[in-house]
BADRENNU-175655 format. One record per atom (N, C-alpha, C): x, y, z; residue number from 1; residue in three letters. Coordinates in Angstrom, 2 decimals, decimal comma, padded with zeros to 5 digits. Example, Ala and Ser with C-alpha at 12.3 -4.5 7.8 and 13.67 -1.06 7.14 Angstrom:
013,19:-005,69:007,80:1:ALA .
012,30:-004,50:007,80:1:ALA .
013,20:-003,30:007,80:1:ALA .
012,85:-002,25:007,08:2:SER .
013,67:-001,06:007,14:2:SER .
012,90:000,03:007,87:2:SER .
REM end
This chain:
000,86:-001,20:000,00:1:MET .
000,00:000,00:000,00:1:MET .
000,89:001,24:000,00:1:MET .
000,76:002,11:-001,02:2:PRO .
001,60:003,31:-001,07:2:PRO .
001,41:004,19:000,17:2:PRO .
002,49:004,90:000,53:3:GLN .
002,45:005,79:001,69:3:GLN .
001,63:007,03:001,45:3:GLN .
001,68:007,54:000,20:4:PHE .
001,08:008,84:-000,09:4:PHE .
-000,12:008,69:-001,01:4:PHE .
-001,15:009,49:-000,82:5:PRO .
-002,39:009,35:-001,58:5:PRO .
-002,21:009,77:-003,04:5:PRO .
-003,12:009,36:-003,89:6:PRO .
-003,09:009,79:-005,30:6:PRO .
-003,14:011,31:-005,41:6:PRO .
-002,67:011,80:-006,56:7:GLY .
-002,74:013,24:-006,82:7:GLY .
-001,47:014,00:-006,51:7:GLY .
-000,38:013,29:-006,22:8:GLN .
000,90:013,96:-006,03:8:GLN .
001,44:014,43:-007,39:8:GLN .
002,24:015,48:-007,38:9:THR .
002,97:015,91:-008,58:9:THR .
004,40:015,41:-008,44:9:THR .
004,81:014,54:-009,35:10:LEU .
006,14:013,94:-009,29:10:LEU .
007,00:014,50:-010,42:10:LEU .
007,97:015,33:-010,08:11:LEU .
008,96:015,80:-011,04:11:LEU .
010,07:014,74:-011,06:11:LEU .
010,39:014,24:-012,23:12:ILE .
011,33:013,13:-012,33:12:ILE .
012,48:013,50:-013,25:12:ILE .
013,69:013,30:-012,74:13:ASP .
014,91:013,54:-013,51:13:ASP .
015,03:012,52:-014,63:13:ASP .
015,92:012,78:-015,59:14:ALA .
016,08:011,87:-016,73:14:ALA .
017,40:011,11:-016,68:14:ALA .
018,53:011,79:-016,97:15:ASP .
019,83:011,13:-017,03:15:ASP .
020,19:010,47:-015,71:15:ASP .
020,50:009,19:-015,76:16:ASP .
020,91:008,38:-014,61:16:ASP .
019,80:008,20:-013,56:16:ASP .
018,59:008,60:-013,94:17:THR .
017,40:008,28:-013,14:17:THR .
016,48:007,38:-013,95:17:THR .
016,24:007,77:-015,21:18:LEU .
015,42:006,96:-016,10:18:LEU .
016,28:006,07:-017,00:18:LEU .
017,41:006,60:-017,41:19:TRP .
018,29:005,83:-018,31:19:TRP .
019,75:006,10:-017,97:19:TRP .
020,61:005,18:-018,42:20:GLU .
022,05:005,32:-018,20:20:GLU .
022,56:006,53:-018,97:20:GLU .
023,51:007,23:-018,39:21:ASN .
024,09:008,38:-019,07:21:ASN .
025,56:008,56:-018,72:21:ASN .
025,85:008,78:-017,46:22:ASN .
027,22:009,14:-017,10:22:ASN .
028,22:008,03:-017,35:22:ASN .
027,78:006,78:-017,33:23:VAL .
028,71:005,68:-017,57:23:VAL .
029,37:005,82:-018,94:23:VAL .
028,66:006,37:-019,92:24:TYR .
029,23:006,56:-021,25:24:TYR .
030,27:007,67:-021,25:24:TYR .
030,02:008,71:-020,45:25:PHE .
031,00:009,77:-020,30:25:PHE .
032,26:009,24:-019,62:25:PHE .
032,06:008,40:-018,61:26:GLU .
033,21:007,84:-017,90:26:GLU .
034,07:006,99:-018,83:26:GLU .
033,45:006,24:-019,72:27:ARG .
034,21:005,45:-020,67:27:ARG .
034,98:006,35:-021,63:27:ARG .
034,35:007,43:-022,07:28:ALA .
035,02:008,38:-022,97:28:ALA .
036,20:009,04:-022,26:28:ALA .
036,01:009,38:-020,99:29:ILE .
037,08:010,02:-020,23:29:ILE .
038,25:009,06:-020,03:29:ILE .
037,95:007,80:-019,74:30:ALA .
039,02:006,81:-019,57:30:ALA .
039,82:006,66:-020,86:30:ALA .
039,13:006,64:-022,00:31:ALA .
039,81:006,53:-023,28:31:ALA .
040,65:007,79:-023,55:31:ALA .
040,13:008,94:-023,19:32:PHE .
040,85:010,21:-023,36:32:PHE .
042,13:010,22:-022,53:32:PHE .
042,03:009,82:-021,26:33:ILE .
043,20:009,82:-020,38:33:ILE .
044,25:008,84:-020,88:33:ILE .
043,81:007,69:-021,36:34:SER .
044,73:006,70:-021,90:34:SER .
045,43:007,23:-023,15:34:SER .
044,67:007,92:-024,00:35:TYR .
045,24:008,47:-025,23:35:TYR .
046,24:009,58:-024,92:35:TYR .
045,91:010,44:-023,96:36:LEU .
046,83:011,52:-023,57:36:LEU .
048,14:010,93:-023,05:36:LEU .
048,04:009,85:-022,24:37:ASN .
049,21:009,12:-021,76:37:ASN .
050,27:010,08:-021,21:37:ASN .
049,86:010,91:-020,28:38:HIS .
050,74:011,97:-019,77:38:HIS .
051,88:011,36:-018,95:38:HIS .
053,09:011,88:-019,18:39:HIS .
054,27:011,32:-018,51:39:HIS .
054,59:012,02:-017,20:39:HIS .
053,92:013,13:-016,93:40:GLU .
054,18:013,87:-015,69:40:GLU .
053,02:013,75:-014,71:40:GLU .
051,80:013,81:-015,23:41:TYR .
050,62:013,76:-014,36:41:TYR .
050,04:012,35:-014,34:41:TYR .
049,58:011,94:-013,17:42:SER .
048,92:010,65:-013,03:42:SER .
047,52:010,74:-013,64:42:SER .
046,90:009,58:-013,94:43:PRO .
045,51:009,62:-014,44:43:PRO .
044,58:010,39:-013,51:43:PRO .
044,78:010,25:-012,19:44:ALA .
043,92:010,97:-011,24:44:ALA .
044,13:012,48:-011,37:44:ALA .
045,37:012,90:-011,59:45:GLU .
045,65:014,34:-011,73:45:GLU .
045,09:014,88:-013,05:45:GLU .
045,17:014,07:-014,08:46:VAL .
044,56:014,48:-015,36:46:VAL .
043,05:014,64:-015,17:46:VAL .
042,44:013,71:-014,45:47:ARG .
040,99:013,79:-014,21:47:ARG .
040,65:015,04:-013,40:47:ARG .
041,46:015,39:-012,43:48:GLN .
041,21:016,61:-011,66:48:GLN .
041,26:017,84:-012,55:48:GLN .
042,22:017,85:-013,48:49:THR .
042,31:018,97:-014,42:49:THR .
041,08:019,03:-015,30:49:THR .
040,64:017,88:-015,79:50:LEU .
039,43:017,84:-016,63:50:LEU .
038,21:018,31:-015,85:50:LEU .
038,09:017,90:-014,60:51:ASN .
036,96:018,37:-013,78:51:ASN .
036,95:019,89:-013,69:51:ASN .
038,13:020,47:-013,47:52:ALA .
038,24:021,93:-013,36:52:ALA .
037,86:022,59:-014,68:52:ALA .
038,33:022,02:-015,79:53:VAL .
038,00:022,57:-017,11:53:VAL .
036,49:022,47:-017,36:53:VAL .
035,89:021,34:-016,97:54:GLU .
034,44:021,19:-017,18:54:GLU .
033,66:022,23:-016,40:54:GLU .
034,08:022,52:-015,19:55:ARG .
033,38:023,56:-014,40:55:ARG .
033,45:024,90:-015,13:55:ARG .
034,60:025,22:-015,68:56:GLU .
034,75:026,48:-016,43:56:GLU .
033,86:026,48:-017,67:56:GLU .
033,88:025,38:-018,39:57:THR .
033,14:025,30:-019,65:57:THR .
031,64:025,39:-019,40:57:THR .
031,17:024,73:-018,35:58:ILE .
029,74:024,76:-018,03:58:ILE .
029,27:026,18:-017,76:58:ILE .
030,07:026,94:-017,04:59:LEU .
029,70:028,33:-016,74:59:LEU .
029,56:029,15:-018,00:59:LEU .
030,41:028,87:-018,99:60:ALA .
030,40:029,67:-020,22:60:ALA .
029,47:029,12:-021,29:60:ALA .
029,30:027,79:-021,33:61:HIS .
028,60:027,18:-022,45:61:HIS .
027,48:026,22:-022,04:61:HIS .
027,25:026,03:-020,75:62:GLY .
026,17:025,16:-020,31:62:GLY .
026,56:023,69:-020,38:62:GLY .
025,53:022,83:-020,28:63:TYR .
025,74:021,39:-020,25:63:TYR .
025,56:020,80:-021,65:63:TYR .
025,87:019,51:-021,77:64:GLY .
025,64:018,81:-023,02:64:GLY .
026,91:018,37:-023,70:64:GLY .
026,75:017,58:-024,76:65:LEU .
027,90:017,02:-025,47:65:LEU .
028,81:018,07:-026,09:65:LEU .
028,27:019,15:-026,70:66:PRO .
029,18:020,17:-027,23:66:PRO .
030,08:020,76:-026,15:66:PRO .
029,53:020,98:-024,97:67:SER .
030,31:021,51:-023,86:67:SER .
031,37:020,50:-023,41:67:SER .
030,98:019,23:-023,31:68:PHE .
031,92:018,19:-022,91:68:PHE .
033,03:018,05:-023,94:68:PHE .
032,69:018,11:-025,22:69:THR .
033,69:018,03:-026,28:69:THR .
034,70:019,16:-026,15:69:THR .
034,21:020,36:-025,93:70:ARG .
035,07:021,52:-025,75:70:ARG .
036,01:021,31:-024,56:70:ARG .
035,48:020,72:-023,49:71:SER .
036,29:020,49:-022,29:71:SER .
037,42:019,50:-022,56:71:SER .
037,14:018,43:-023,30:72:LEU .
038,19:017,47:-023,63:72:LEU .
039,30:018,12:-024,44:72:LEU .
038,93:018,89:-025,44:73:VAL .
039,93:019,54:-026,29:73:VAL .
040,75:020,53:-025,48:73:VAL .
040,08:021,33:-024,66:74:THR .
040,78:022,32:-023,83:74:THR .
041,74:021,65:-022,86:74:THR .
041,30:020,57:-022,23:75:CYS .
042,14:019,84:-021,29:75:CYS .
043,36:019,27:-022,00:75:CYS .
043,16:018,72:-023,19:76:PHE .
044,28:018,17:-023,95:76:PHE .
045,28:019,27:-024,28:76:PHE .
044,77:020,42:-024,69:77:GLU .
045,65:021,55:-025,04:77:GLU .
046,45:022,02:-023,83:77:GLU .
045,83:022,02:-022,66:78:ARG .
046,52:022,49:-021,46:78:ARG .
047,61:021,52:-021,00:78:ARG .
047,38:020,24:-021,19:79:LEU .
048,30:019,25:-020,64:79:LEU .
049,29:018,70:-021,65:79:LEU .
049,01:018,88:-022,94:80:SER .
049,91:018,34:-023,95:80:SER .
051,22:019,13:-023,98:80:SER .
052,30:018,42:-024,16:81:ALA .
053,62:019,07:-024,19:81:ALA .
053,85:019,83:-025,48:81:ALA .
053,06:019,55:-026,50:82:GLU .
053,21:020,23:-027,79:82:GLU .
051,84:020,60:-028,33:82:GLU .
051,79:021,55:-029,27:83:PRO .
050,50:021,96:-029,82:83:PRO .
049,73:020,77:-030,38:83:PRO .
048,42:020,81:-030,19:84:ILE .
047,58:019,70:-030,65:84:ILE .
047,41:019,78:-032,16:84:ILE .
047,69:018,68:-032,84:85:SER .
047,51:018,63:-034,29:85:SER .
046,05:018,41:-034,61:85:SER .
045,67:018,63:-035,87:86:GLU .
044,28:018,42:-036,26:86:GLU .
043,89:016,95:-036,12:86:GLU .
044,83:016,05:-036,42:87:ASP .
044,54:014,62:-036,26:87:ASP .
044,24:014,30:-034,80:87:ASP .
045,04:014,83:-033,89:88:LYS .
044,82:014,58:-032,47:88:LYS .
043,52:015,22:-032,01:88:LYS .
043,23:016,42:-032,51:89:ARG .
041,98:017,10:-032,15:89:ARG .
040,77:016,25:-032,55:89:ARG .
040,81:015,70:-033,74:90:GLN .
039,70:014,87:-034,20:90:GLN .
039,60:013,58:-033,40:90:GLN .
040,75:013,05:-032,97:91:ARG .
040,71:011,84:-032,14:91:ARG .
040,05:012,14:-030,80:91:ARG .
040,39:013,28:-030,21:92:VAL .
039,79:013,68:-028,94:92:VAL .
038,30:013,92:-029,11:92:VAL .
037,92:014,60:-030,17:93:ILE .
036,51:014,85:-030,45:93:ILE .
035,76:013,53:-030,61:93:ILE .
036,44:012,54:-031,17:94:GLY .
035,83:011,23:-031,38:94:GLY .
035,43:010,55:-030,09:94:GLY .
036,17:010,80:-029,00:95:PHE .
035,80:010,21:-027,72:95:PHE .
034,44:010,72:-027,27:95:PHE .
034,19:012,00:-027,48:96:ALA .
032,90:012,57:-027,12:96:ALA .
031,82:012,11:-028,09:96:ALA .
032,17:012,01:-029,37:97:ARG .
031,19:011,61:-030,38:97:ARG .
030,66:010,21:-030,10:97:ARG .
031,49:009,37:-029,51:98:SER .
031,05:008,00:-029,23:98:SER .
029,86:007,96:-028,29:98:SER .
029,72:008,99:-027,44:99:ILE .
028,60:009,05:-026,50:99:ILE .
027,28:009,24:-027,24:99:ILE .
027,31:010,09:-028,26:100:ALA .
026,09:010,38:-029,02:100:ALA .
025,58:009,16:-029,76:100:ALA .
026,46:008,20:-030,01:101:GLU .
026,10:007,02:-030,77:101:GLU .
025,47:005,92:-029,90:101:GLU .
025,40:006,16:-028,59:102:GLN .
024,85:005,16:-027,68:102:GLN .
023,32:005,10:-027,78:102:GLN .
022,80:003,89:-027,74:103:GLU .
021,35:003,73:-027,66:103:GLU .
020,89:004,11:-026,24:103:GLU .
019,62:004,50:-026,13:104:ILE .
019,07:004,78:-024,81:104:ILE .
018,88:003,45:-024,07:104:ILE .
019,51:003,33:-022,90:105:GLU .
019,42:002,12:-022,09:105:GLU .
018,63:002,45:-020,82:105:GLU .
017,38:002,06:-020,79:106:LEU .
016,55:002,35:-019,62:106:LEU .
017,08:001,60:-018,41:106:LEU .
016,99:002,22:-017,26:107:LEU .
017,36:001,55:-016,03:107:LEU .
016,29:000,52:-015,66:107:LEU .
016,62:-000,44:-014,80:108:PRO .
015,70:-001,55:-014,52:108:PRO .
014,31:-001,10:-014,06:108:PRO .
013,29:-001,66:-014,71:109:GLN .
011,87:-001,51:-014,36:109:GLN .
011,38:-000,06:-014,41:109:GLN .
012,08:000,78:-015,15:110:VAL .
011,66:002,18:-015,26:110:VAL .
010,31:002,31:-015,95:110:VAL .
010,16:001,67:-017,12:111:GLU .
008,91:001,86:-017,87:111:GLU .
007,71:001,31:-017,11:111:GLU .
007,84:000,11:-016,54:112:GLU .
006,74:-000,47:-015,80:112:GLU .
006,34:000,41:-014,60:112:GLU .
007,34:000,98:-013,95:113:THR .
007,06:001,82:-012,78:113:THR .
006,39:003,13:-013,18:113:THR .
006,85:003,74:-014,26:114:LEU .
006,22:004,96:-014,74:114:LEU .
004,77:004,70:-015,14:114:LEU .
004,55:003,58:-015,82:115:ARG .
003,19:003,23:-016,23:115:ARG .
002,27:003,13:-015,02:115:ARG .
002,78:002,53:-013,96:116:ASP .
002,00:002,38:-012,73:116:ASP .
001,77:003,72:-012,04:116:ASP .
002,83:004,50:-011,88:117:LEU .
002,71:005,79:-011,20:117:LEU .
001,77:006,75:-011,92:117:LEU .
001,79:006,70:-013,25:118:ALA .
000,96:007,61:-014,03:118:ALA .
-000,53:007,37:-013,85:118:ALA .
-000,90:006,21:-013,32:119:THR .
-002,32:005,95:-013,07:119:THR .
-002,83:006,66:-011,82:119:THR .
-001,91:007,13:-010,98:120:ARG .
-002,32:007,73:-009,70:120:ARG .
-001,83:009,17:-009,51:120:ARG .
-000,79:009,56:-010,26:121:HIS .
-000,15:010,85:-010,00:121:HIS .
000,13:011,59:-011,31:121:HIS .
000,41:012,86:-011,18:122:ARG .
000,84:013,65:-012,34:122:ARG .
002,36:013,59:-012,42:122:ARG .
002,88:013,12:-013,55:123:LEU .
004,32:012,99:-013,74:123:LEU .
004,81:014,08:-014,70:123:LEU .
005,86:014,77:-014,29:124:ILE .
006,50:015,79:-015,12:124:ILE .
007,99:015,45:-015,20:124:ILE .
008,48:015,27:-016,41:125:LEU .
009,91:015,00:-016,58:125:LEU .
010,65:016,34:-016,52:125:LEU .
011,62:016,45:-015,63:126:MET .
012,38:017,69:-015,49:126:MET .
013,86:017,38:-015,57:126:MET .
014,47:017,86:-016,63:127:THR .
015,89:017,59:-016,87:127:THR .
016,59:018,90:-017,23:127:THR .
017,90:018,88:-017,16:128:LYS .
018,66:020,07:-017,52:128:LYS .
019,65:019,73:-018,62:128:LYS .
020,10:020,75:-019,34:129:GLY .
021,11:020,55:-020,37:129:GLY .
020,73:021,19:-021,68:129:GLY .
021,41:020,77:-022,73:130:ASP .
021,14:021,27:-024,07:130:ASP .
019,73:020,82:-024,48:130:ASP .
018,90:021,78:-024,90:131:HIS .
017,48:021,47:-025,14:131:HIS .
017,30:020,43:-026,23:131:HIS .
017,95:020,60:-027,37:132:ALA .
017,78:019,67:-028,47:132:ALA .
018,29:018,28:-028,09:132:ALA .
019,41:018,24:-027,40:133:GLU .
020,00:016,96:-027,01:133:GLU .
019,11:016,19:-026,05:133:GLU .
018,59:016,90:-025,04:134:GLN .
017,74:016,23:-024,06:134:GLN .
016,38:015,84:-024,66:134:GLN .
015,84:016,71:-025,51:135:ALA .
014,57:016,39:-026,15:135:ALA .
014,71:015,15:-027,03:135:ALA .
015,84:015,00:-027,69:136:ASP .
016,07:013,82:-028,52:136:ASP .
016,16:012,56:-027,67:136:ASP .
016,79:012,65:-026,49:137:LYS .
016,85:011,49:-025,60:137:LYS .
015,45:011,08:-025,15:137:LYS .
014,64:012,08:-024,79:138:VAL .
013,28:011,78:-024,35:138:VAL .
012,51:011,10:-025,48:138:VAL .
012,65:011,61:-026,69:139:ARG .
011,95:011,01:-027,84:139:ARG .
012,40:009,57:-028,05:139:ARG .
013,70:009,34:-028,03:140:ARG .
014,23:007,99:-028,29:140:ARG .
013,92:007,02:-027,16:140:ARG .
013,71:007,55:-025,97:141:SER .
013,43:006,67:-024,83:141:SER .
012,06:006,01:-024,91:141:SER .
011,12:006,67:-025,59:142:GLY .
009,75:006,16:-025,66:142:GLY .
008,94:006,38:-024,40:142:GLY .
009,46:007,20:-023,47:143:LEU .
008,81:007,37:-022,17:143:LEU .
007,90:008,59:-022,09:143:LEU .
007,91:009,43:-023,12:144:ALA .
007,16:010,69:-023,04:144:ALA .
005,68:010,47:-022,79:144:ALA .
005,14:009,32:-023,21:145:ILE .
003,70:009,07:-023,06:145:ILE .
003,25:009,01:-021,60:145:ILE .
004,19:008,82:-020,69:146:TYR .
003,82:008,70:-019,28:146:TYR .
003,85:010,05:-018,55:146:TYR .
004,29:011,08:-019,24:147:PHE .
004,45:012,40:-018,60:147:PHE .
003,44:013,40:-019,14:147:PHE .
002,90:014,20:-018,24:148:SER .
001,98:015,25:-018,67:148:SER .
002,73:016,42:-019,28:148:SER .
004,03:016,53:-018,98:149:ALA .
004,85:017,61:-019,53:149:ALA .
006,31:017,22:-019,43:149:ALA .
007,12:017,83:-020,29:150:VAL .
008,57:017,68:-020,24:150:VAL .
009,17:019,07:-020,13:150:VAL .
009,94:019,30:-019,08:151:GLU .
010,57:020,60:-018,86:151:GLU .
012,09:020,43:-018,93:151:GLU .
012,71:021,13:-019,87:152:ILE .
014,17:021,10:-020,04:152:ILE .
014,70:022,48:-019,68:152:ILE .
015,46:022,54:-018,60:153:VAL .
015,94:023,82:-018,08:153:VAL .
017,45:023,91:-018,23:153:VAL .
017,97:025,14:-018,22:154:ALA .
019,41:025,34:-018,34:154:ALA .
020,14:024,91:-017,08:154:ALA .
019,50:025,12:-015,93:155:GLU .
020,09:024,76:-014,64:155:GLU .
018,97:024,42:-013,68:155:GLU .
019,25:023,48:-012,80:156:LYS .
018,28:023,13:-011,76:156:LYS .
018,67:023,85:-010,48:156:LYS .
017,97:024,92:-010,19:157:ASP .
018,18:025,67:-008,96:157:ASP .
016,81:025,94:-008,35:157:ASP .
016,76:026,47:-007,13:158:PRO .
015,46:026,68:-006,51:158:PRO .
014,48:027,47:-007,37:158:PRO .
014,97:028,48:-008,07:159:SER .
014,05:029,29:-008,88:159:SER .
013,45:028,49:-010,03:159:SER .
014,23:027,59:-010,63:160:SER .
013,69:026,79:-011,74:160:SER .
012,62:025,83:-011,24:160:SER .
012,79:025,30:-010,03:161:TYR .
011,76:024,42:-009,48:161:TYR .
010,48:025,22:-009,19:161:TYR .
010,64:026,41:-008,64:162:ARG .
009,45:027,24:-008,37:162:ARG .
008,74:027,61:-009,66:162:ARG .
009,51:027,91:-010,70:163:GLU .
008,92:028,30:-011,98:163:GLU .
008,14:027,14:-012,61:163:GLU .
008,72:025,94:-012,56:164:VAL .
008,04:024,79:-013,14:164:VAL .
006,75:024,48:-012,38:164:VAL .
006,81:024,55:-011,05:165:LEU .
005,60:024,30:-010,27:165:LEU .
004,54:025,36:-010,56:165:LEU .
004,95:026,61:-010,65:166:ALA .
003,99:027,69:-010,94:166:ALA .
003,37:027,50:-012,31:166:ALA .
004,19:027,11:-013,29:167:LEU .
003,69:026,90:-014,65:167:LEU .
002,62:025,83:-014,69:167:LEU .
002,79:024,80:-013,88:168:HIS .
001,86:023,68:-013,89:168:HIS .
000,90:023,69:-012,70:168:HIS .
000,88:024,82:-012,01:169:GLN .
-000,04:025,02:-010,89:169:GLN .
000,08:023,88:-009,86:169:GLN .
001,32:023,57:-009,54:170:GLY .
001,58:022,53:-008,56:170:GLY .
001,74:023,10:-007,16:170:GLY .
001,19:022,41:-006,18:171:ALA .
001,32:022,84:-004,79:171:ALA .
002,55:022,17:-004,19:171:ALA .
003,47:022,95:-003,62:172:PRO .
004,70:022,36:-003,08:172:PRO .
004,46:021,25:-002,07:172:PRO .
003,40:021,37:-001,27:173:GLU .
003,19:020,39:-000,21:173:GLU .
002,82:019,00:-000,74:173:GLU .
002,43:018,89:-002,03:174:VAL .
002,15:017,58:-002,62:174:VAL .
003,02:017,36:-003,88:174:VAL .
004,16:018,04:-003,89:175:SER .
005,06:017,92:-005,04:175:SER .
006,41:017,37:-004,61:175:SER .
007,00:016,55:-005,47:176:TRP .
008,24:015,85:-005,17:176:TRP .
009,20:015,95:-006,36:176:TRP .
010,49:016,08:-006,04:177:MET .
011,52:015,93:-007,06:177:MET .
012,21:014,60:-006,83:177:MET .
012,33:013,81:-007,90:178:ILE .
012,90:012,47:-007,82:178:ILE .
014,11:012,42:-008,73:178:ILE .
015,28:012,11:-008,16:179:GLY .
016,48:012,05:-009,01:179:GLY .
017,69:011,54:-008,27:179:GLY .
018,79:011,42:-009,00:180:ASN .
020,01:010,81:-008,47:180:ASN .
021,07:011,83:-008,06:180:ASN .
020,85:013,11:-008,33:181:SER .
021,87:014,13:-008,05:181:SER .
021,54:014,95:-006,81:181:SER .
022,35:014,83:-005,76:182:PRO .
022,14:015,71:-004,60:182:PRO .
022,22:017,18:-004,99:182:PRO .
023,18:017,52:-005,85:183:LYS .
023,43:018,92:-006,21:183:LYS .
022,30:019,54:-007,02:183:LYS .
021,74:018,78:-007,95:184:SER .
020,75:019,36:-008,87:184:SER .
019,31:018,93:-008,60:184:SER .
019,14:017,70:-008,12:185:ASP .
017,79:017,18:-007,95:185:ASP .
017,24:017,37:-006,54:185:ASP .
018,07:017,16:-005,54:186:ILE .
017,56:017,08:-004,18:186:ILE .
017,67:018,41:-003,44:186:ILE .
018,88:018,91:-003,29:187:ASN .
019,07:020,10:-002,44:187:ASN .
018,32:021,33:-002,93:187:ASN .
018,37:021,67:-004,23:188:PRO .
017,61:022,85:-004,67:188:PRO .
016,11:022,66:-004,62:188:PRO .
015,65:021,42:-004,82:189:ALA .
014,21:021,17:-004,72:189:ALA .
013,73:021,37:-003,29:189:ALA .
014,49:020,86:-002,33:190:LEU .
014,14:021,08:-000,93:190:LEU .
014,15:022,57:-000,60:190:LEU .
015,13:023,29:-001,14:191:ALA .
015,21:024,73:-000,90:191:ALA .
014,03:025,47:-001,49:191:ALA .
013,43:024,89:-002,54:192:ALA .
012,27:025,51:-003,19:192:ALA .
010,95:025,14:-002,52:192:ALA .
011,02:024,28:-001,49:193:GLY .
009,81:023,93:-000,75:193:GLY .
009,18:022,61:-001,12:193:GLY .
009,81:021,84:-002,03:194:LEU .
009,27:020,55:-002,43:194:LEU .
009,78:019,46:-001,48:194:LEU .
009,14:018,30:-001,55:195:HIS .
009,70:017,09:-000,98:195:HIS .
010,66:016,50:-002,02:195:HIS .
011,44:015,48:-001,63:196:ALA .
012,39:014,91:-002,58:196:ALA .
012,60:013,42:-002,31:196:ALA .
012,93:012,71:-003,39:197:VAL .
013,33:011,31:-003,30:197:VAL .
014,69:011,19:-003,97:197:VAL .
015,68:010,78:-003,19:198:PHE .
017,02:010,56:-003,72:198:PHE .
017,17:009,11:-004,15:198:PHE .
017,44:008,92:-005,45:199:LEU .
017,64:007,59:-006,01:199:LEU .
019,13:007,38:-006,25:199:LEU .
019,73:006,53:-005,47:200:PHE .
021,17:006,31:-005,58:200:PHE .
021,53:005,69:-006,93:200:PHE .
022,57:006,23:-007,57:201:HIS .
023,14:005,64:-008,78:201:HIS .
024,65:005,64:-008,61:201:HIS .
025,27:004,49:-008,79:202:LYS .
026,70:004,37:-008,50:202:LYS .
027,57:005,17:-009,44:202:LYS .
027,05:005,56:-010,61:203:ASP .
027,86:006,30:-011,58:203:ASP .
027,44:007,76:-011,73:203:ASP .
026,85:008,32:-010,68:204:THR .
026,48:009,74:-010,74:204:THR .
027,73:010,59:-011,02:204:THR .
027,59:011,54:-011,92:205:TRP .
028,69:012,42:-012,33:205:TRP .
029,32:013,08:-011,10:205:TRP .
030,65:013,12:-011,05:206:ILE .
031,34:013,66:-009,89:206:ILE .
030,98:015,13:-009,63:206:ILE .
030,68:015,88:-010,68:207:LEU .
030,32:017,29:-010,49:207:LEU .
028,91:017,46:-009,93:207:LEU .
028,17:016,36:-009,82:208:GLU .
026,84:016,40:-009,22:208:GLU .
026,85:015,89:-007,78:208:GLU .
028,03:015,51:-007,29:209:HIS .
028,12:015,04:-005,91:209:HIS .
027,96:016,20:-004,93:209:HIS .
027,29:015,95:-003,84:210:ALA .
027,13:016,94:-002,76:210:ALA .
026,55:016,20:-001,56:210:ALA .
026,69:016,80:-000,40:211:THR .
026,06:016,24:000,79:211:THR .
024,56:016,51:000,72:211:THR .
023,77:015,49:000,97:212:LEU .
022,32:015,68:000,97:212:LEU .
021,92:016,64:002,07:212:LEU .
021,12:017,63:001,73:213:ALA .
020,64:018,59:002,71:213:ALA .
019,57:017,95:003,60:213:ALA .
019,49:018,41:004,82:214:ALA .
018,41:017,96:005,70:214:ALA .
017,12:018,65:005,27:214:ALA .
016,02:017,92:005,17:215:PRO .
014,77:018,56:004,74:215:PRO .
014,27:019,55:005,80:215:PRO .
013,83:020,71:005,39:216:PRO .
013,25:021,66:006,35:216:PRO .
012,00:021,08:007,02:216:PRO .
011,61:021,68:008,10:217:ASP .
010,41:021,23:008,81:217:ASP .
009,21:021,19:007,86:217:ASP .
008,48:020,11:007,92:218:GLY .
007,30:019,97:007,08:218:GLY .
007,58:019,36:005,72:218:GLY .
008,85:019,15:005,38:219:GLN .
009,22:018,54:004,10:219:GLN .
009,86:017,18:004,35:219:GLN .
009,84:016,34:003,33:220:GLN .
010,36:014,98:003,48:220:GLN .
011,44:014,69:002,45:220:GLN .
012,43:013,91:002,86:221:LEU .
013,45:013,39:001,98:221:LEU .
013,49:011,88:002,18:221:LEU .
013,24:011,17:001,10:222:ILE .
013,25:009,70:001,12:222:ILE .
014,42:009,23:000,25:222:ILE .
015,15:008,23:000,72:223:GLU .
016,26:007,66:-000,04:223:GLU .
015,93:006,24:-000,48:223:GLU .
016,08:005,98:-001,78:224:LEU .
015,81:004,66:-002,35:224:LEU .
016,99:004,21:-003,20:224:LEU .
017,09:002,90:-003,41:225:ASP .
018,18:002,37:-004,22:225:ASP .
017,70:001,73:-005,51:225:ASP .
016,42:001,87:-005,83:226:ALA .
015,89:001,30:-007,07:226:ALA .
014,64:002,07:-007,49:226:ALA .
014,52:002,35:-008,79:227:PHE .
013,40:003,12:-009,31:227:PHE .
012,07:002,43:-009,03:227:PHE .
012,05:001,11:-009,11:228:ALA .
010,81:000,37:-008,93:228:ALA .
010,21:000,56:-007,54:228:ALA .
011,04:000,90:-006,57:229:LYS .
010,53:001,08:-005,20:229:LYS .
009,65:002,32:-005,07:229:LYS .
009,65:003,18:-006,10:230:LEU .
008,76:004,34:-006,06:230:LEU .
007,30:003,91:-005,96:230:LEU .
006,97:002,77:-006,54:231:SER .
005,57:002,29:-006,50:231:SER .
005,14:001,92:-005,09:231:SER .
006,07:001,61:-004,21:232:THR .
005,72:001,31:-002,82:232:THR .
005,53:002,58:-002,00:232:THR .
006,05:003,70:-002,53:233:ILE .
005,94:004,99:-001,84:233:ILE .
004,71:005,75:-002,35:233:ILE .
004,56:005,77:-003,68:234:PHE .
003,50:006,55:-004,31:234:PHE .
002,44:005,67:-004,97:234:PHE .
REM end
């Protein structure tokens, strides 16, 4: 028997909540570090440099594959002992391009669970990143039929959660954000007055790591380790 009555508004993240995503980036990064084969910096130090470059790139260019591609090239240029040739540039770009060629791999029991939840609650897919890129993932996933709306935002912060709820006339006291990122899904949603469900994913992007915030009085934070368990809650 679900804990919460029908009629909840469930905002649900996409990447690494509904389908695999970051694991493909991790494979591309591993290939990039191996190709760079730096003789002075360890693989861990190269990764730290890439993380720093990604933070810079995101601020200037946002999220998505074009931004990630730019970060790989910039990192290679910073760490390479000699100017990057066009052949090497294309090889580095190829590591990022391999991600775009991946099929959408739904996480276990995602579709069945969405089908069930949609019979009792209003589901809104809320993701961040490049609009065309994320919209294409949603289309290819085949999951759009379970959502009353799809919202693709540039950044997930408290104001974006408030705006999405206002747009869809959602009441915070019966609204939840469900996702795998403490930084983007959980903490800002709690700050915006929503409840939240943290879904653990072992490959969550390192730049999305953060300490889970304590829910304010009157709000709830639930932690789960499988998407299918949402049906026992809602």
